[in-house]
N, C-alpha and C positions, 0 to 999 in steps of 0.2 A: 510462688509468691512474686508477683511482678511489681517492680518499683513504681511504675506508672499508676498502678491501681492500689497502691498502699497510701496510708496517711502517715504524717511524720511521727505520731506516737507509735504506730505499728513498726516503723523502721527502728525507732529507739528500742522497742521491746525485742525485735529481732537481733539487734546488736548485743544484747545481753546473752544470747544463745550461740551466736556465730559471728565471725568476722569476715566471712567469705561472700563473694558475689560473682555470678557468672555474667560475662558481657559478651553476647553474640556479636560477631563482626563479620561483614561480608562485603558485597559490592553490588552496584547497580549497572549491569552490563549485559549485552546480548548473549543469548545462549542458543543460537540457531533458530530455525523455523518452528520448532516444537518445544522450546524451553523458555521459561519465563525470564524476563529481564532481571527480576529480583532473585533469581535462583540462589546465588551465592550468599545472600543475606537470609533468604527464607529457610535454607537448610539448617544452619545453626540455630535459628530462632525456633523452628519446629522442634528440634531436639531439646533445646533449653526449656521450652515450655512443657514438653512431655516429661522431662526429668523433674521439673518443679511440681507438676501435678502428681506424679508418683510419690514424691517425698512429702508433699502436703497431706496426702491420704495416709501416710505412715506417721504423721505427727512430727516430722522433722523438716520444716520448710527450708527451701533454698531460694535466696534472693536472685532474681533475674533483672538485670539492668536493661534499659532500652537498647534495641539493636542498633549498632553502628552500620547503617545500610549502604553507605557510600564509601568506597575505598580507592585502591590504586588500579585504575582501569583505562589509562591513556591509550593503550593499544587497541581498545575496542571502540574508540570514538568515530570510526568509519561506519558504524551501524547506528541507526536512529534509536534514540532513547537511552544510550549509554551515557553515564555521568562519571567524572573522575575527580579526585583530589590531587593536589601536589603532595609529594612526600613530606615536605615541611609542614603543610597544613594538617595532614593526618597525625604526624608526630605531636604537634601542638594540641590537637583535639584530644588525643589519648592522654597526654600529660594533664590537661585540665580536668578531664573526667576522673582520672585516678586521684588527683590531688583534692578534688572536690569531695569525693566519697571518703577519702582517707581522713579528711577534716572531721567527718562525723564518726569515725571509728572503724571503718572498714580497713582490713589489712591484707587480705588475700584476694587477688584479682585474677580470675580464671577466664581468659579470653578464649572463647569457642569460635574458631575461624572457619569460614566457608570458601575462602578465595586464596589461592596460592600466591597471587600477586601482592597480597598484604604482608606476607611473612617477614620479609626483610625490613619493611617499614615499622611493623609492630615491634620487632626485636630492637630496632634503633630507638623507638619510643621508650621501651623498658630501660635501655641504657641511659637515656636522658633522665628518667625518673630516679634511677639509682645514683647517677652522678649528682643530681640535685640534692639528694639525701647526704651523700658522702661529702659534698662541699659545703653543706649547711653548718651553721654554728653549733658547737658543742652545747648540749643542754637545751636545745630548742624544742625538745619533747615531741619530735616527729614520730609517728607510729612506725613500726617495723614493716613497711610495705613490701610485699612480694608479688610479682606478676609471673604468670605462666601462660604459654600459648599451646593450645591443643587444636589441631586441624581435624575436623570430624572425618574427613575423607581419608586420613591416614590411620584411623583406628584399625587395629589388626582385624577385628571382626568384620569391618566394612570392606577392607581389602580382600579378605577371604571370600565373603559372599559375592562381591562384585566379580572376582575372578571365576568363581564357580558358575555364576548366573550369566555373565555377559562375555567372558573371555576377552579376546583382543578388541572386540567391538565396543568395550567401555570407553576407550579413547582417552584424550587428554583435555578436551574442552567440550562443554555440552555433553558430558558423559551420561551413559545410561543410568548410572547410580544416582547422580544428583538430580537428574530429571525424574527418575522414579520416586525419589523421596518427596519432591515437591508435588508430584501427582497424588501421592498418598495424602499429603497435607491439604491439598486444594483440589479435591476430586471433581467438583463441578467445573472449575476452570480447566482442568486437564481434558475433559471431554471436548472443550471448545478448540484446543490447539493440537490435539494428538494426531489428527489425520493429515496435517500439512505435508505436502510432497517434498521429497529431498532427493537430489541427484548429485553424486552417486549415493547409494544407500549408506555406505561407510565412507566417511570423508577421508581425504588424504592427511598426511602428517608432515611435519617439518617445522623449522624455526620461523619466528616472526620478529619484527623490529618495531616500527611505528604503526600507527593506525592505517595509513595508506597501504603499506606493505601487507598488513594483515588482510585487508579487504581484497587486495589483488590475489593473494595466494589462496585464501579460503573465502570465496564469495558468499557463502551462506552462513559463515560464522563458526561452523564446527571444525574441530581438529581431531582427526583419527577416530571419531565416534560414529555409531549408528544408533541414535536414540529411538529409532522405531521399536527397539527391543525394550524400551522402558515400560514398566507396568506398575500399577498400584500395588499389586501383590509383592513385587520385588521391593518397592518402597517401604512397605510395612515390615518386611524382614530386616531391611537395613535400619529402620527406625528402632525396632525392638533391640537389636544387637548393639547399636551405637549408644542407646540410652544406658544400657547396663555397663558398657565399658567406660563411657564418659563419667557416669556416676561413681565408679570405682576410682577413677583418676582424680575426680574432684575431691572425694573423701580423703584420699591420701595427701593431696595438696593442702587442703584446708585443715585437716587434722581431726575430723570427726565423722564417723560412719554411723548415721542414724542416732547420734547422741552419745556414742561410745568413744571416749577419749583415746586417741592414738598419736603416735609421733607424726610431726609434720614432715613435708617432703625433704627438707634439708637434712634429715636424719637418715636418708637413704643409704643403702649399701651398693656400691658400684662394683660389678663383676667385670673383669677383663677376660673375655672368653676366646681362647685359642683352640684350634684343633688341627690334626693331621699335619704335623711338622716334618715327619720323615727324615729326621736328622741322621747324617752319617759324618763321622769324623775319624774315629779309629776303625770303624767298619770299612772293609775293603770294597772296591767297586763303586758303581754308580747306580742310582735308582733306575728301574726299568722303564720309567716314564720320564722323558726329558723335561717336562714341565715341573717335576718335583726337584726343586733346587736344594737337594739334601745337604750338600757340602757348604752351602751358604748359610745354613741355619745358625751355627754358632755366632757368626758375625751379626746376623739380623737380630738375634736375641740380645746380643750385646748392645745394639742400638736401641732396642726397646727399653733397656735399663736406663738409658739417658732420657727417656720420655715419660717414664712411669709417674713422676710427680705431676707433670702437666696433665696427664690423663686422669689423675685423681682417682685411681682404682684402689679399692679396699682389699680385694682378693683376686687372685688369678686362678682361672679354671682351665685345665687342659683336658679335653675330652677324647683322648686316645691317639694312637699312632705317633708317639713321641719319637720313636726311631723308625728306620727303614731296614729292618732285619730281613735278609733275603728269604724269599718264599721257600726255597729248597731247604733251608734250615728249619723253618716253622713246620712245613708239611712232612719233613723227614725224607724227602726224595734223594737228597745228597747224604749218603751214609759214611762218607770218608771221615774217620775219627779225628785225624789231624785237622782237617778243615773245620769240623764242627767245634773242636776245642778252640781253635783260633777265632772263629766267629763268636763263640760264647764270650771269650775274654774281651774281644773288641766291643761287644754289645754292653758288657758290664762297664767298661771304660766310658762308653758313650752315655750310658744312663747316669754315671757319676758326673760327667761333664754337664749333662742336662740339668742335674740337680744343682750344680754350682751356678749355672746360668740363672736358674730360678731364684736361688738364694740372693744373687746380685740384684734382683729386682726390688728387694727390700719389702716384699709383701707376703702375707701368708698365701699358700697355694694349695689347690686340690687337683689331683691328677688321677686318671684311670688309664689302664692299658687299652690298646686297640688291637685289631687283627694283624697289624704289622709289628706288634710288640710280643714279647714272651714274658708272661706274668712272673715266672720264677726269677728271671734275670732282672725284670723291672723291680722286684722286691729287694734286690741287693742295694739299691739306692733309695727306694721309696717304701721301705717297710712301715714307715709311720703313716702311710696313706690308708687309714682304716676305713671300713665301710660307712661308719657314722662319724661325722666331724662337725662340731659347732665352731663356726668361724664368722667373725664380724656380724654377730647377731642372727646368723642364719644356720640352719642345720643342713649340711650337705650329705645326701644319701648316695653312695658311690657304688656302682654295679660293675662287675667284671663278667662279661658274657662272651659267648663263643658262637661259632658257625656250625650248623649241622652238616650232614653228609651232602646236602644239596647247596651248601654254602649260603644258607639263609640264617640270619641271626636268631638265636634262641636264648632264653633265660633259664639257666639250670635251677635245680632244687634249692641250692644255697642262696642264690640271688632272689628267687621267688619268695623264700622265707624272709629275707631281708626286706623285700618290698612290703609284704603283709605286716611285718612288725612295725616298720616305719609309719605306715598309714594308721595302724591301730593306736600308736603312741602319739601321733602327730597333733591331735586336737589340743593337747595341753602343752605342747612343746613349741620351740621357735618355728618360724616359717621355714618350709622345706624347699630345697633345690635338689632335684634329682639329676645325677650326672652319669652318663653312660656313653659308649662309643656309637652304638647303633640308634636308629631313629624309631620314634613312636609316632610322631606327627610333625609336619604335614606329609600327606602321601606324595610320592614322586611317581613319575611315569617312565623312569629310565629302565633300561633292559636289566640292569644288575639289581640284585636284592639288597636293599638298604634297611628295610624295616623288619622288626621282630615278626615272626610268623603269627603271633597272637597280639599284634600291636593294638587292635581295637579294644581288646579286653583290658589291657593296661591303661589305655587312654580313658576309657569309661570309669575305671576305678580311681584314677588320678583326678579326673575332673569332678568326681563326686566327693572327694576326700575333704575338701575345705582347708587343707593344710599345705598343699603343694603350690608354690608360686611360679616356678619355672622348671622346665626339663631341658637340659643342655646336652646336645649330642654332637656327633661328627660323622665321619665315614663317607658322607656324600659330598665329594669335593666341590661341586658347583655351589653348594650351600642353598639355603632357602631363606625367605623373609621370616622374621619372627612372626609367628601366628598365635592368635589367642583363641582358645577353645574353652568356653564356659569359664573364662577368667584365668585359666592356666596358660602360660606362654611357653611355646616350644621353639627352641633356638638351634639352628644348624648353620653356623657361619661358614663361608668358603674356606678351603684348605689354606693354612698359613704358609705351606711349603712353596706355593706358586706365587710369582709376581702378580700383583704388587704387595704380597704378603698381608692379606686382609685379616682383620680381627673385629670383634664386636664388643661394645660396651653395653652392659645391661644394668639399668638402675632398678633396684628392688626396694619397695617400701613394705610396711607392715601388712598392707592389704593386697599387694600384688606388684606387678612390674609397672614402673612409672614411665619408663622411656628407654629407647635404644639409640645407639649411634654406630653405624658401620664405618670403620676407619681402616687405614692401611699404612704400612711403613713407608711405601714409596711415593704415594700420591698426596699425603696430607702435609 
């Protein structure tokens, strides 16, 4: 339902059903020899119109405002046709648009953005809008306006498809993905521009400052990309995946999924996800890998307690390897009884210390052991960590799994039964978060085995369940981006034991993951 093609009575009728509106926003700037100047505005517009048509056919219209097609593009002015606004101009424009629509009764403003250069200015505009409300007179009856920003190119499904299809050739500007999406949306025009020559095939990379510097460093306008790989077929795949993900996020923000009332985004549950801490305090010796700062962990967790309120976390999840128990204890190669008794006692002391540190965070927590933990010793401090736990409106399903003789992760009969029961009961229960040490998705290409031997089977069952919102894992110390597979998000943050001690914030709503933020103790 496009605002430009609606009558005012139709808008009034729409507002009796929904208070939400999608505002596509982009830029008018060069995109290399084969990319349209309007690419950054066309991409969110294509997706917004596609979502609107899909919802209209389902009898649940979504209002689409006119696209804000000119944005922050001063650094592109060295190329013919590029147009820019000043930050102050764009902030004022966004304020006026939101205030105008709010006067009529719109309350939820979903900005679907296609240009990275707009992000800071749009967030500044939101702050101005909120400040205007906060500083207004009491009792002025202003509606409870909320704004959110979603960058279509950051959608998990888009990132995954682009990585699989284009690899490093996707680049940073005039990317294969955005060019493909516009080719899908404007196929006749794509035939006109697609064959333009580019040298080199893949553009160089690096920083830019003003428009003259940009033109000098990147004479054809591309940065790091080879859009010769852009295709209509890839654009269609991105289109279908992005519409599904954007639709889910819009529903969660506005508070209605095809007419079904749900909680709005402010009711989200924020998970602080830590993994692979490898703590040693009472345990003798040092970690076998120097990057594992095992003896610093008590102090780092103590610092985390001082930041927990600012992080606004509702629940803390630790997906394994709380301690760094020596391998020779776990695999039984050191059989000295005195050493084993001392190591067991020190491990129990460290688990109890870890428990105290978690208690100091002042938040409920969910923890599972990893391959550097010993479950029986873990239970001396964490016996309350049952397989099924309802915390902060979510159901956490916690798995304790092991490695087979080839040191590949496997799920035993008890865990498999828990998995089957959780999915069978899940439709009528709270949204589920599955927690385990080993990975199901995304695939990695490292030499070591990080995934369950039957990860594909578990992933297919999870994705089809309709009740699992996220799967939180560890074990893979480099971590991976949060990926979405059929609406289920799979999270593997980097190991907390290594500087800068990274962690991940995962916001979960009734319909799925609303957003993520990768943070660290040393760099934030």
